[in-house]
VOBA-1610 file (N, C-alpha, C; in pm, whole numbers, padded with zeros to 5 digits, always signed):
BEGIN
Unk+00086-00123+00002Unk+00001+00006+00004Unk+00093+00127-00001Unk+00049+00224-00082Unk+00117+00348-00087Unk+00056+00448+00018Unk+00151+00525+00075Unk+00101+00631+00174Unk+00092+00767+00118Unk+00004+00843+00160Unk-00016+00980+00117Unk-00010+01063+00239Unk+00060+01190+00213Unk+00065+01280+00337Unk-00004+01405+00302Unk-00075+01457+00394Unk-00148+01587+00378Unk-00063+01695+00446Unk-00073+01802+00370Unk+00008+01919+00422Unk-00087+02039+00401Unk-00133+02102+00518Unk-00247+02186+00510Unk-00225+02314+00589Unk-00300+02411+00571Unk-00299+02536+00652Unk-00358+02495+00789Unk-00482+02435+00783Unk-00542+02368+00910Unk-00612+02251+00843Unk-00627+02137+00923Unk-00682+02022+00874Unk-00830+02009+00881Unk-00895+02082+00961Unk-01044+02080+00977Unk-01113+02161+00870Unk-01116+02095+00750Unk-01164+02168+00631Unk-01227+02060+00534Unk-01317+02107+00457Unk-01402+02004+00377Unk-01324+01908+00281Unk-01221+01958+00222Unk-01152+01867+00124Unk-01070+01762+00206Unk-01001+01809+00309Unk-00925+01716+00398Unk-01016+01606+00457Unk-01146+01646+00480Unk-01239+01573+00545Unk-01286+01449+00456Unk-01287+01477+00325Unk-01347+01371+00229Unk-01249+01317+00142Unk-01131+01362+00117Unk-01036+01302+00040Unk-00981+01159+00078Unk-00965+01139+00215Unk-00917+01015+00243Unk-01001+00892+00208Unk-01118+00907+00226Unk-01212+00789+00193Unk-01235+00772+00044Unk-01237+00893-00031Unk-01252+00891-00172Unk-01128+00828-00243Unk-01010+00865-00199Unk-00882+00818-00254Unk-00864+00665-00227Unk-00908+00630-00115Unk-00896+00477-00082Unk-00998+00400-00163Unk-01100+00456-00184Unk-01206+00394-00286Unk-01165+00380-00425Unk-01115+00507-00463Unk-01070+00520-00607Unk-00943+00432-00647Unk-00876+00403-00544Unk-00742+00327-00566Unk-00762+00172-00532Unk-00890+00147-00490Unk-00931+00012-00451Unk-00834-00027-00321Unk-00820+00058-00238Unk-00737+00033-00115Unk-00579+00039-00140Unk-00540+00058-00247Unk-00393+00075-00275Unk-00327+00194-00215Unk-00397+00302-00190Unk-00353+00420-00151Unk-00423+00467-00031Unk-00365+00516+00079Unk-00422+00553+00201Unk-00356+00682+00256Unk-00436+00784+00299Unk-00384+00892+00368Unk-00331+00852+00507Unk-00208+00866+00529Unk-00147+00810+00650Unk-00084+00907+00738Unk-00046+01019+00690Unk+00011+01131+00760Unk-00046+01263+00733Unk-00031+01348+00831Unk-00083+01492+00805Unk-00002+01589+00889Unk+00001+01719+00835Unk+00060+01830+00910Unk-00033+01949+00877Unk-00058+02032+00983Unk-00126+02149+00980Unk-00052+02264+01043Unk-00036+02373+00966Unk+00043+02489+01006Unk-00017+02544+01136Unk-00148+02545+01142Unk-00218+02610+01250Unk-00346+02534+01278Unk-00402+02551+01396Unk-00538+02496+01418Unk-00644+02600+01366Unk-00750+02535+01332Unk-00861+02615+01277Unk-00936+02691+01392Unk-00958+02823+01377Unk-01032+02892+01475Unk-01175+02838+01483Unk-01217+02821+01603Unk-01352+02775+01629Unk-01377+02639+01566Unk-01281+02550+01551Unk-01292+02423+01483Unk-01216+02326+01556Unk-01202+02203+01509Unk-01120+02110+01562Unk-00973+02142+01560Unk-00898+02110+01659Unk-00755+02123+01647Unk-00689+02024+01547Unk-00579+02049+01501Unk-00518+01944+01410Unk-00503+01810+01485Unk-00480+01804+01612Unk-00471+01688+01681Unk-00602+01604+01707Unk-00706+01685+01726Unk-00840+01626+01732Unk-00882+01582+01593Unk-00860+01647+01494Unk-00894+01607+01367Unk-00822+01472+01318Unk-00697+01464+01342Unk-00634+01343+01316Unk-00671+01229+01400Unk-00698+01248+01519Unk-00758+01140+01607Unk-00886+01088+01556Unk-00969+01182+01510Unk-01098+01145+01456Unk-01093+01062+01331Unk-00989+01095+01240Unk-00972+01036+01104Unk-00884+00918+01120Unk-00814+00891+01230Unk-00721+00776+01231Unk-00601+00802+01147Unk-00547+00926+01142Unk-00439+00971+01061Unk-00338+01023+01157Unk-00210+00988+01127Unk-00090+01028+01217Unk-00053+01166+01203Unk-00062+01258+01304Unk-00024+01393+01297Unk+00119+01407+01321Unk+00200+01466+01228Unk+00336+01490+01229Unk+00362+01623+01268Unk+00486+01653+01319Unk+00522+01792+01367Unk+00578+01885+01259Unk+00604+01834+01143Unk+00663+01925+01044Unk+00640+01872+00906Unk+00643+01956+00803Unk+00629+01929+00669Unk+00733+01831+00617Unk+00861+01843+00676Unk+00972+01764+00644Unk+00937+01608+00673Unk+00876+01586+00797Unk+00847+01460+00836Unk+00743+01402+00734Unk+00648+01476+00704Unk+00542+01419+00605Unk+00596+01384+00478Unk+00684+01476+00424Unk+00757+01453+00307Unk+00844+01326+00300Unk+00925+01306+00414Unk+01000+01183+00434Unk+00932+01063+00439Unk+00815+01051+00500Unk+00739+00934+00532Unk+00652+00895+00427Unk+00603+00987+00339Unk+00489+00957+00241Unk+00552+00924+00102Unk+00475+00838+00033Unk+00497+00816-00111Unk+00443+00917-00197Unk+00336+00978-00163Unk+00278+01078-00240Unk+00230+01190-00145Unk+00215+01317-00205Unk+00181+01433-00109Unk+00068+01506-00174Unk-00007+01552-00076Unk-00119+01653-00128Unk-00102+01777-00034Unk-00086+01891-00102Unk-00087+02027-00036Unk-00226+02077-00058Unk-00293+02090+00068Unk-00435+02131+00060Unk-00455+02280+00069Unk-00502+02333+00188Unk-00531+02474+00197Unk-00614+02526+00075Unk-00726+02480+00048Unk-00793+02506-00074Unk-00846+02659-00075Unk-00867+02715+00053Unk-00927+02860+00047Unk-00817+02967+00084Unk-00685+02909+00095Unk-00582+02994+00139Unk-00461+02969+00044Unk-00481+03003-00085Unk-00360+02975-00180Unk-00242+03082-00148Unk-00259+03167-00066Unk-00151+03262-00036Unk-00050+03186+00041Unk-00079+03077+00110Unk+00028+02994+00180Unk+00077+02879+00103Unk+00032+02860-00022Unk+00089+02749-00101Unk+00237+02749-00125Unk+00285+02870-00161Unk+00428+02875-00177Unk+00507+02832-00065Unk+00481+02861+00054Unk+00535+02828+00180Unk+00522+02672+00197Unk+00391+02627+00193Unk+00371+02484+00206Unk+00421+02394+00113Unk+00448+02437-00009Unk+00505+02361-00127Unk+00652+02358-00135Unk+00720+02433-00057Unk+00865+02451-00063Unk+00927+02312-00066Unk+00913+02242+00041Unk+00971+02103+00063Unk+00916+02002-00035Unk+00777+01982-00039Unk+00711+01878-00130Unk+00766+01898-00271Unk+00781+02023-00329Unk+00826+02026-00473Unk+00973+02009-00491Unk+01039+01996-00381Unk+01187+01957-00398Unk+01214+01817-00366Unk+01100+01737-00347Unk+01109+01591-00294Unk+01118+01486-00404Unk+01074+01522-00537Unk+01064+01421-00636Unk+00951+01343-00634Unk+00863+01358-00536Unk+00746+01270-00508Unk+00624+01334-00577Unk+00546+01258-00640Unk+00424+01323-00691Unk+00343+01396-00601Unk+00305+01523-00636Unk+00259+01610-00540Unk+00137+01677-00619Unk+00016+01663-00544Unk-00106+01734-00588Unk-00123+01865-00513Unk-00149+01977-00566Unk-00173+02100-00496Unk-00321+02144-00518Unk-00398+02157-00414Unk-00538+02176-00414Unk-00573+02318-00481Unk-00690+02326-00525Unk-00741+02453-00586Unk-00741+02554-00469Unk-00748+02672-00487Unk-00691+02739-00598Unk-00536+02735-00602Unk-00466+02708-00706Unk-00331+02662-00707Unk-00246+02781-00647Unk-00263+02895-00685Unk-00178+03010-00648Unk-00255+03129-00635Unk-00216+03237-00563Unk-00278+03362-00551Unk-00251+03453-00682Unk-00152+03425-00754Unk-00118+03504-00866Unk-00040+03430-00966Unk-00012+03498-01089Unk+00064+03446-01192Unk+00210+03414-01161Unk+00267+03511-01077Unk+00404+03502-01039Unk+00422+03374-00959Unk+00345+03344-00859Unk+00355+03237-00776Unk+00340+03101-00848Unk+00244+03096-00943Unk+00200+02981-01022Unk+00340+02937-01104Unk+00389+03043-01163Unk+00507+03011-01244Unk+00626+02955-01155Unk+00649+03024-01041Unk+00749+02996-00947Unk+00734+02856-00905Unk+00614+02805-00868Unk+00593+02672-00817Unk+00618+02573-00924Unk+00574+02595-01053Unk+00606+02508-01159Unk+00754+02498-01191Unk+00811+02616-01179Unk+00962+02621-01196Unk+01041+02528-01093Unk+01002+02546-00973Unk+01053+02468-00866Unk+01036+02313-00880Unk+00912+02268-00906Unk+00886+02140-00939Unk+00973+02081-01059Unk+00981+02154-01161Unk+01054+02101-01269Unk+01205+02102-01237Unk+01257+02191-01161Unk+01399+02196-01127Unk+01436+02067-01051Unk+01343+02018-00978Unk+01371+01901-00879Unk+01302+01775-00941Unk+01246+01782-01052Unk+01198+01650-01113Unk+01081+01609-01041Unk+00994+01695-00975Unk+00879+01664-00902Unk+00753+01673-00980Unk+00689+01555-01000Unk+00553+01552-01082Unk+00449+01635-00987Unk+00385+01723-01046Unk+00284+01799-00989Unk+00160+01847-01079Unk+00049+01852-01013Unk-00059+01907-01085Unk-00159+01968-01001Unk-00248+02050-01037Unk-00356+02118-00971Unk-00477+02134-01064Unk-00594+02121-01012Unk-00710+02147-01084Unk-00839+02172-00994Unk-00926+02233-01044Unk-01058+02236-00988Unk-01127+02107-01026Unk-01211+02037-00940Unk-01277+01910-00974Unk-01375+01941-01087Unk-01414+02061-01105Unk-01520+02086-01214Unk-01465+02062-01339Unk-01330+02064-01365Unk-01266+02031-01485Unk-01322+01890-01544Unk-01364+01803-01444Unk-01385+01662-01469Unk-01535+01642-01455Unk-01621+01747-01457Unk-01757+01715-01452Unk-01792+01646-01566Unk-01852+01526-01564Unk-01877+01443-01672Unk-01954+01524-01793Unk-02048+01608-01761Unk-02116+01679-01869Unk-02020+01765-01932Unk-01933+01832-01871Unk-01839+01920-01935Unk-01742+01838-02021Unk-01688+01725-01961Unk-01582+01659-02032Unk-01635+01601-02160Unk-01773+01575-02164Unk-01826+01506-02287Unk-01856+01618-02391Unk-01845+01737-02365Unk-01870+01846-02459Unk-01775+01844-02581Unk-01827+01877-02701Unk-01742+01900-02809Unk-01658+02024-02810Unk-01524+02012-02816Unk-01451+02132-02794Unk-01415+02202-02927Unk-01414+02141-03039Unk-01392+02205-03165Unk-01506+02303-03210Unk-01478+02426-03235Unk-01578+02516-03292Unk-01642+02582-03180Unk-01608+02603-03055Unk-01671+02679-02950Unk-01643+02811-02990Unk-01749+02901-02980Unk-01742+03048-03012Unk-01756+03123-02883Unk-01850+03089-02799Unk-01880+03156-02683Unk-01923+03059-02559Unk-01891+03081-02444Unk-01936+03008-02334Unk-01989+03114-02226Unk-02108+03070-02180Unk-02161+03143-02055Unk-02169+03059-01938Unk-02092+03085-01838Unk-02096+03002-01717Unk-02151+03062-01597Unk-02218+02986-01526Unk-02281+03037-01386Unk-02240+02939-01274Unk-02245+02993-01156Unk-02219+02908-01039Unk-02238+02985-00919Unk-02211+02908-00808Unk-02229+02970-00678Unk-02107+03028-00619Unk-02114+03073-00498Unk-02001+03116-00428Unk-01943+03254-00447Unk-01824+03287-00378Unk-01765+03410-00407Unk-01648+03409-00511Unk-01623+03521-00569Unk-01512+03519-00682Unk-01383+03467-00622Unk-01343+03509-00492Unk-01226+03475-00437Unk-01181+03321-00442Unk-01280+03252-00405Unk-01250+03110-00382Unk-01333+03014-00483Unk-01423+03072-00553Unk-01506+02988-00644Unk-01500+03018-00780Unk-01446+03123-00814Unk-01405+03156-00956Unk-01340+03054-01022Unk-01242+02989-00956Unk-01165+02884-01015Unk-01256+02774-01072Unk-01373+02738-01008Unk-01455+02637-01061Unk-01534+02671-01187Unk-01541+02791-01226Unk-01580+02843-01355Unk-01474+02870-01457Unk-01369+02910-01411Unk-01260+02944-01521Unk-01199+02818-01557Unk-01181+02716-01466Unk-01103+02600-01513Unk-01179+02529-01616Unk-01310+02497-01610Unk-01372+02436-01721Unk-01368+02511-01855Unk-01374+02658-01842Unk-01361+02728-01963Unk-01225+02714-02033Unk-01127+02722-01961Unk-00981+02695-02013Unk-00964+02548-02070Unk-01032+02450-01995Unk-01024+02314-02044Unk-01101+02308-02178Unk-01197+02369-02201Unk-01273+02356-02320Unk-01232+02448-02435Unk-01180+02571-02387Unk-01144+02676-02501Unk-00998+02689-02507Unk-00906+02637-02416Unk-00772+02665-02439Unk-00723+02778-02332Unk-00591+02788-02322Unk-00543+02891-02233Unk-00491+03009-02285Unk-00544+03052-02413Unk-00485+03162-02494Unk-00574+03290-02469Unk-00647+03300-02359Unk-00707+03427-02326Unk-00619+03542-02325Unk-00661+03660-02385Unk-00584+03767-02400Unk-00619+03891-02315Unk-00734+03901-02261Unk-00793+04014-02192Unk-00905+03977-02097Unk-00933+04050-02009Unk-01053+04039-01918Unk-01114+04167-01900Unk-01243+04161-01861Unk-01331+04289-01835Unk-01424+04246-01714Unk-01437+04323-01620Unk-01518+04294-01500Unk-01652+04363-01540Unk-01764+04286-01530Unk-01894+04333-01567Unk-01998+04296-01463Unk-01948+04271-01348Unk-02046+04228-01249Unk-02079+04341-01142Unk-02142+04302-01033Unk-02191+04388-00921Unk-02142+04333-00799Unk-02152+04403-00693Unk-02120+04345-00563Unk-02227+04214-00522Unk-02343+04223-00576Unk-02438+04120-00552Unk-02403+03993-00638Unk-02349+04016-00768Unk-02332+03907-00853Unk-02203+03933-00934Unk-02093+03901-00872Unk-01959+03921-00954Unk-01968+03849-01087Unk-01899+03914-01182Unk-01898+03862-01325Unk-01773+03902-01394Unk-01729+03825-01483Unk-01603+03849-01562Unk-01620+03801-01705Unk-01586+03892-01791Unk-01585+03858-01939Unk-01440+03822-01975Unk-01403+03714-02045Unk-01284+03673-02077Unk-01280+03670-02237Unk-01176+03757-02290Unk-01169+03760-02433Unk-01053+03685-02491Unk-01065+03626-02598Unk-00954+03556-02670Unk-00914+03647-02801Unk-00793+03629-02828Unk-00734+03707-02934Unk-00820+03688-03057Unk-00864+03559-03094Unk-00940+03535-03209Unk-01080+03570-03213Unk-01124+03647-03105Unk-01265+03678-03105Unk-01355+03605-03016Unk-01310+03488-02978Unk-01399+03402-02890Unk-01414+03463-02754Unk-01531+03441-02683Unk-01540+03489-02550Unk-01599+03393-02458Unk-01580+03427-02325Unk-01633+03340-02212Unk-01680+03442-02104Unk-01781+03406-02036Unk-01832+03478-01926Unk-01847+03397-01807Unk-01815+03443-01692Unk-01858+03374-01563Unk-01931+03475-01477Unk-02034+03410-01410Unk-02115+03487-01323Unk-02147+03409-01198Unk-02144+03467-01079Unk-02168+03407-00955Unk-02301+03474-00895Unk-02404+03377-00897Unk-02544+03410-00876Unk-02588+03383-00735Unk-02486+03341-00638Unk-02524+03312-00512Unk-02521+03158-00479Unk-02530+03121-00349Unk-02509+02992-00315Unk-02614+02882-00370Unk-02718+02933-00401Unk-02838+02842-00452Unk-02825+02816-00602Unk-02727+02884-00669Unk-02711+02867-00811Unk-02610+02755-00845Unk-02674+02655-00911Unk-02576+02533-00954Unk-02483+02559-01050Unk-02383+02493-01073Unk-02276+02509-01187Unk-02347+02475-01307Unk-02322+02549-01415Unk-02367+02515-01552Unk-02301+02607-01654Unk-02296+02554-01777Unk-02239+02622-01894Unk-02345+02610-02009Unk-02352+02736-02067Unk-02414+02740-02208Unk-02304+02757-02311Unk-02303+02670-02414Unk-02202+02667-02517Unk-02256+02702-02646Unk-02197+02808-02701Unk-02244+02846-02839Unk-02133+02810-02940Unk-02162+02732-03048Unk-02061+02685-03148Unk-02072+02784-03258Unk-01959+02787-03339Unk-01963+02852-03469Unk-02060+02811-03568Unk-02100+02686-03544Unk-02205+02635-03649Unk-02333+02683-03617Unk-02367+02746-03503Unk-02490+02797-03465Unk-02556+02714-03361Unk-02500+02592-03331Unk-02559+02494-03238Unk-02532+02554-03101Unk-02616+02519-03003Unk-02606+02560-02870Unk-02625+02431-02771Unk-02533+02423-02677Unk-02558+02333-02582Unk-02559+02383-02433Unk-02656+02318-02358Unk-02674+02367-02215Unk-02625+02245-02132Unk-02518+02261-02056Unk-02449+02175-01982Unk-02467+02191-01821Unk-02523+02106-01748Unk-02549+02116-01613Unk-02460+02017-01542Unk-02368+02068-01447Unk-02287+01973-01372Unk-02354+01912-01264Unk-02424+01807-01293Unk-02511+01736-01200Unk-02451+01604-01162Unk-02371+01538-01234Unk-02306+01412-01198Unk-02201+01436-01091Unk-02142+01336-01031Unk-02049+01340-00927Unk-01909+01378-00978Unk-01881+01510-00992Unk-01743+01549-01049Unk-01633+01516-00950Unk-01660+01516-00828Unk-01547+01481-00735Unk-01501+01346-00746Unk-01595+01254-00771Unk-01537+01109-00789Unk-01467+01114-00928Unk-01505+01182-01026Unk-01426+01185-01154Unk-01294+01234-01131Unk-01287+01343-01052Unk-01153+01406-01022Unk-01070+01320-00957Unk-01124+01239-00843Unk-01033+01156-00758Unk-00984+01040-00831Unk-01055+00995-00951Unk-01006+00890-01031Unk-00876+00933-01097Unk-00884+01065-01152Unk-00763+01121-01207Unk-00640+01139-01122Unk-00679+01179-00993Unk-00573+01195-00882Unk-00499+01062-00862Unk-00576+00963-00855Unk-00525+00834-00825Unk-00423+00793-00926Unk-00477+00817-01052Unk-00390+00779-01166Unk-00262+00858-01179Unk-00268+00986-01143Unk-00155+01080-01144Unk-00052+01016-01035Unk-00103+00973-00928Unk-00007+00919-00834Unk+00051+00790-00881Unk-00027+00711-00955Unk+00031+00588-01012Unk+00139+00607-01119Unk+00118+00711-01196Unk+00191+00727-01321Unk+00302+00843-01300Unk+00274+00950-01222Unk+00358+01062-01204Unk+00339+01149-01325Unk+00233+01126-01401Unk+00221+01225-01527Unk+00094+01305-01502Unk+00105+01436-01493Unk-00004+01535-01485Unk-00100+01523-01590Unk-00229+01503-01558Unk-00328+01521-01670Unk-00366+01664-01719Unk-00315+01762-01648Unk-00329+01896-01690Unk-00208+01980-01730Unk-00214+02029-01845Unk-00088+02104-01894Unk-00061+02221-01803Unk+00067+02229-01752Unk+00099+02343-01666Unk+00065+02483-01727Unk+00066+02498-01853Unk+00040+02627-01920Unk-00105+02649-01892Unk-00188+02569-01886Unk-00331+02587-01854Unk-00355+02632-01721Unk-00285+02572-01628Unk-00304+02616-01499Unk-00244+02752-01458Unk-00140+02792-01533Unk-00078+02921-01513Unk-00178+03025-01595Unk-00242+02994-01705Unk-00327+03078-01767Unk-00461+03102-01671Unk-00499+02992-01610Unk-00615+03014-01518Unk-00573+03111-01407Unk-00464+03084-01343Unk-00430+03168-01239Unk-00414+03322-01283Unk-00365+03337-01398Unk-00350+03470-01465Unk-00497+03541-01479Unk-00587+03461-01532Unk-00720+03516-01548Unk-00776+03547-01418Unk-00767+03470-01320Unk-00824+03501-01181Unk-00760+03623-01119Unk-00626+03640-01134Unk-00559+03751-01080Unk-00598+03880-01143Unk-00610+03877-01282Unk-00642+04002-01349Unk-00777+04033-01337Unk-00854+03924-01313Unk-00998+03945-01295Unk-01028+04033-01171Unk-00947+04013-01059Unk-00951+04073-00944Unk-00926+04228-00970Unk-00809+04243-01053Unk-00756+04376-01087Unk-00863+04451-01173Unk-00937+04382-01257Unk-01027+04441-01344Unk-01151+04483-01265Unk-01172+04431-01142Unk-01296+04472-01065Unk-01276+04620-01016Unk-01154+04678-01018Unk-01128+04815-00990Unk-01159+04896-01102Unk-01172+04846-01216Unk-01205+04929-01340Unk-01303+04874-01432Unk-01429+04858-01369Unk-01532+04785-01447Unk-01550+04842-01581Unk-01605+04737-01677Unk-01628+04776-01817Unk-01503+04823-01892Unk-01386+04793-01849Unk-01256+04832-01922Unk-01178+04705-01940Unk-01143+04680-02069Unk-01058+04567-02091Unk-00920+04574-02030Unk-00880+04470-01959Unk-00737+04457-01903Unk-00668+04353-01982Unk-00562+04395-02043Unk-00478+04300-02112Unk-00409+04203-02025Unk-00394+04078-02067Unk-00316+03976-01989Unk-00179+03969-02035Unk-00084+03932-01952Unk+00050+03918-01994Unk+00060+03786-02074Unk+00154+03792-02167Unk+00187+03680-02244Unk+00275+03578-02183
//
């Protein structure tokens, strides 16, 4: 059996809670989360020691210990990407397959630096939103997409990744500019491609399910609702990544996604104005 180590900002969070059972199931018991480290305890939540005792996972005192003892590594902290550079410093020097949870990085510079570090040390790494693998999205025809309109729940800061990731997966990472077109009640971003294609994301609140409307150059339109279990589809890819050490996502796409997210935040200060993206 292969062991997996969690490295997190604090362990009492939704992804850490569910990944262990999902990974064990997806790998038919060949992989198990055995070790964990949390930088701090969650305010008004379980301490890292309490969380590990509940889950039957061994709490270790340092990232170095987790890296040394584990076959594979998962850097979590899904809602605090600003600490990923710190948490990834040792894992990405280890040479061991490392998954970095969404949102991968707070900005383009950090995303590039993390991939450079992993490449320098021969460490397989990937990151994604689980929505990339929503079965309804994955089955969509990619050729000939002219426009995508995306809707979903949550706040821009930690949920925009779930709309931008599928857009880049379907349309590619060659976006050239962004424009903020939302309001405080419903953040929205227009993404422009150099060839004239466009995509739009809108956050309509927590009761709004994820969905895409896709318009093709042929005139056809498709309405895609992310209703199937996209987390199970994602965990299957995660287990395969650990088995092979081959990332299923092109690093250039992940960097493009982080660039769109960063410049989307900047664009919010200048609504209805195109902001050019760096090449």
